[in-house]
C-alpha positions in Angstrom: 0.0 0.0 0.0 1.3 3.4 -0.9 0.6 6.8 0.7 -2.2 7.5 -1.8 -5.5 8.3 -0.1 -8.3 5.8 -0.9 -11.4 7.0 -2.7 -14.6 6.1 -0.8 -17.7 4.6 -2.2 -19.6 7.9 -1.9 -16.8 9.8 -3.7 -16.6 7.1 -6.4 -20.3 7.1 -7.0 -20.5 10.9 -7.7 -17.1 11.2 -9.5 -18.4 11.0 -13.0 -21.2 13.4 -12.4 -18.8 16.0 -11.0 -16.3 15.5 -13.9 -18.7 15.8 -16.9 -16.6 18.5 -18.5 -13.5 16.3 -18.4 -15.5 13.5 -20.0 -16.8 15.7 -22.9 -15.9 15.0 -26.5 -14.0 18.3 -26.7 -11.7 17.2 -23.9 -11.5 13.5 -24.5 -11.1 13.6 -28.3 -7.6 15.0 -28.4 -6.6 12.9 -25.3 -7.7 9.6 -27.0 -6.1 10.5 -30.3 -2.8 11.3 -28.6 -2.8 8.0 -26.6 -4.1 5.8 -29.5 -1.3 7.1 -31.8 1.4 6.2 -29.2 -0.2 2.8 -28.5 -0.2 1.9 -32.1 -0.9 -1.8 -32.6 0.1 -2.7 -29.1 -1.6 -2.7 -25.7 -2.0 0.2 -23.2 -1.8 0.1 -19.4 -3.5 2.9 -17.5 -2.2 3.6 -14.0 -5.0 4.7 -11.6 -7.7 4.0 -14.2 -10.4 5.2 -11.8 -13.9 5.0 -13.2 -12.6 4.5 -16.8 -13.1 8.1 -18.0 -10.2 7.6 -20.4 -9.6 3.9 -20.4 -13.2 2.8 -21.5 -13.4 5.1 -24.6 -9.8 4.3 -25.5 -10.8 0.6 -25.5 -13.9 1.4 -27.5 -11.5 3.0 -30.0 -9.8 -0.3 -30.5 -6.8 -0.1 -28.2 -6.5 -3.1 -25.8 -6.4 -1.5 -22.4 -5.6 -2.9 -18.9 -6.0 -0.9 -15.7 -4.4 -0.7 -12.3 -6.6 1.0 -9.6 -6.1 1.3 -5.9 -9.8 2.0 -5.0 -12.1 -0.9 -5.3 -15.0 1.5 -5.2 -13.7 3.4 -8.3 -13.1 0.1 -10.1 -16.7 -1.0 -9.3 -18.0 2.1 -11.1 -15.9 1.3 -14.1 -17.2 -2.3 -14.1 -20.7 -1.0 -14.6 -19.6 0.3 -18.0 -17.5 -2.5 -19.3 -16.8 -6.2 -18.5 -13.6 -7.7 -17.1 -12.8 -9.6 -20.3 -12.9 -6.5 -22.4 -11.0 -4.3 -20.0 -9.2 -6.1 -17.1 -8.5 -4.1 -14.0 -6.1 -5.2 -11.2 -6.7 -3.7 -7.7 -3.4 -2.4 -6.4 -1.1 0.6 -6.3 0.5 2.1 -9.4 4.0 2.1 -7.8 4.4 -1.6 -7.3 1.5 -3.6 -8.8 2.6 -5.8 -11.8 0.3 -7.1 -14.5 1.2 -9.8 -17.0 2.7 -8.9 -20.4 4.4 -5.9 -22.0 2.8 -2.8 -23.3 3.6 -0.2 -26.0 2.0 2.5 -23.8 1.7 3.2 -20.1 -0.2 6.4 -19.2 -1.1 8.4 -16.1 -3.5 11.3 -16.6 -5.2 14.1 -14.7 -2.4 14.9 -12.2 -2.7 11.5 -10.6 1.0 10.9 -10.0 0.6 13.5 -7.3 -1.5 11.1 -5.3 1.8 9.4 -4.4 2.8 11.6 -1.5 6.6 10.9 -1.4 9.3 11.3 -3.9 10.4 7.7 -3.4 7.0 6.4 -4.4 6.9 8.6 -7.5 10.3 7.2 -8.5 8.9 3.7 -8.0 5.9 4.6 -10.2 8.4 5.5 -13.1 10.2 2.2 -12.5 6.9 0.3 -12.6 6.0 2.0 -15.9 9.4 1.0 -17.3 9.0 -2.5 -16.0 5.8 -2.9 -18.1 7.0 -1.3 -21.3 8.4 -3.2 -24.2 11.5 -1.7 -25.8 10.5 1.5 -27.7 7.4 1.9 -25.6 6.3 5.1 -24.0 5.2 6.4 -20.6 2.9 9.4 -20.7 2.0 11.7 -17.8 -0.5 14.6 -17.7 0.4 17.0 -14.9 -0.2 20.6 -13.9 2.7 23.0 -13.4 2.7 24.0 -9.7 1.2 27.5 -9.6 3.6 28.9 -7.1 4.2 32.1 -9.1 0.7 33.1 -8.0 1.7 33.0 -4.4 2.6 36.5 -3.2 4.8 36.7 0.0 2.8 35.5 3.0 0.0 33.8 1.0 -0.4 30.1 1.1 -3.5 29.6 -1.0 -4.3 29.7 -4.8 -7.8 29.5 -6.2 -8.2 27.1 -9.2 -12.0 27.2 -9.7 -14.6 29.8 -8.7 -17.9 28.9 -10.3 -21.6 28.6 -9.4 -21.3 24.9 -8.5 -17.8 24.7 -7.1 -15.2 26.7 -5.2 -11.7 25.2 -5.2 -8.3 26.4 -3.9 -5.0 24.8 -3.2 -2.8 25.4 -0.1 0.9 24.7 -0.2 3.5 23.3 2.1 6.6 24.6 0.3 9.0 22.6 2.5 7.4 19.2 2.1 6.3 19.9 -1.5 2.7 19.0 -0.5 -0.4 20.8 -1.7 -3.9 20.3 -0.4 -6.8 20.8 -2.8 -9.9 22.1 -1.0 -13.3 21.7 -2.6 -16.7 23.3 -1.8 -19.3 21.8 -4.1 -22.9 22.9 -4.2 -25.1 20.0 -3.3 -28.7 21.1 -3.3 -29.1 24.1 -1.0 -25.8 23.6 0.8 -22.1 23.2 0.1 -20.2 19.9 0.6 -16.6 20.2 1.7 -13.8 17.9 0.7 -10.1 17.9 0.4 -7.2 15.8 -0.9 -3.4 15.8 -0.5 -0.9 15.7 -3.3 2.8 15.9 -3.8 3.6 18.3 -6.6 6.6 17.9 -8.8 8.3 20.0 -11.5 8.9 18.8 -15.0 12.7 18.6 -14.4 12.1 16.5 -11.4 10.0 14.1 -13.4 12.8 13.9 -16.0 15.2 12.8 -13.4 12.8 10.2 -12.1 12.5 8.9 -15.7 16.3 8.7 -16.0 16.5 6.7 -12.8 14.0 4.3 -14.4 16.0 4.1 -17.6 13.6 6.2 -19.7 14.4 9.1 -22.0 12.3 12.2 -22.6 10.9 12.2 -26.1 8.7 15.2 -26.0 6.8 17.6 -23.8 3.8 19.7 -24.9 1.3 22.0 -23.2 -1.9 20.0 -23.9 -3.3 17.0 -25.8 -3.5 19.0 -29.0 0.3 19.4 -29.0 0.7 23.1 -28.3 4.3 24.0 -27.4 5.2 23.9 -23.8 6.3 27.3 -22.6 7.1 29.1 -19.3 3.5 30.2 -18.9 1.9 26.8 -19.6 -0.5 25.6 -16.9 0.2 21.9 -17.4 2.3 19.6 -19.6 1.9 16.3 -21.3 5.3 14.5 -21.1 6.3 11.4 -23.1 9.3 9.3 -22.1 10.5 6.4 -24.2 12.1 3.1 -23.2 15.3 2.6 -25.3 15.4 -0.2 -27.7 
């Protein structure tokens, strides 16, 4: 068991409803095209597959997908969408769980590597990805760039969403490299509060983790459409390759 916090049944059951924008064709279309191209004629392994927001439509696109998921509750929601034979899911953590066979693609989307709360575990996640890749295969991560430049002296919180249905802000522990995402979600006539802890990491730190795992940076872009990654980019899609 890693330091990742487990998703509860209640959280898993409402996850899809609260992430409808992320599941829209406008968001998923470029994501699926990017991943399918890298997978080619091979198999894809999704770390932290969750409810299958990406894995299920990628499988429907013709890419054989296998998932690893820590939360049995999240996996149960996925299982309502697709059967085990079509998309197998192994319950376990993404830093150490091993599934049979080799893959042309291992991917980890939507900031999920930050669920691992120590640097050592994040390094092991890279090593686990490399362990599953065939020579020439790729490991892909989608991750936000820590918004520390928005922190003026003395401030510890940065808002990331202020909308009618949701208020969200992150607080930062700059020594331990930990952020806590705070959520206030409108639920009927009241707000429901929730929070989650994450270990943020910079692109250069991830590149070093990749080198430790024997992977080489192939490219880094700002979004799934392939826009150039620049100093003002809010996130990055990074692709590392296992040497042949």
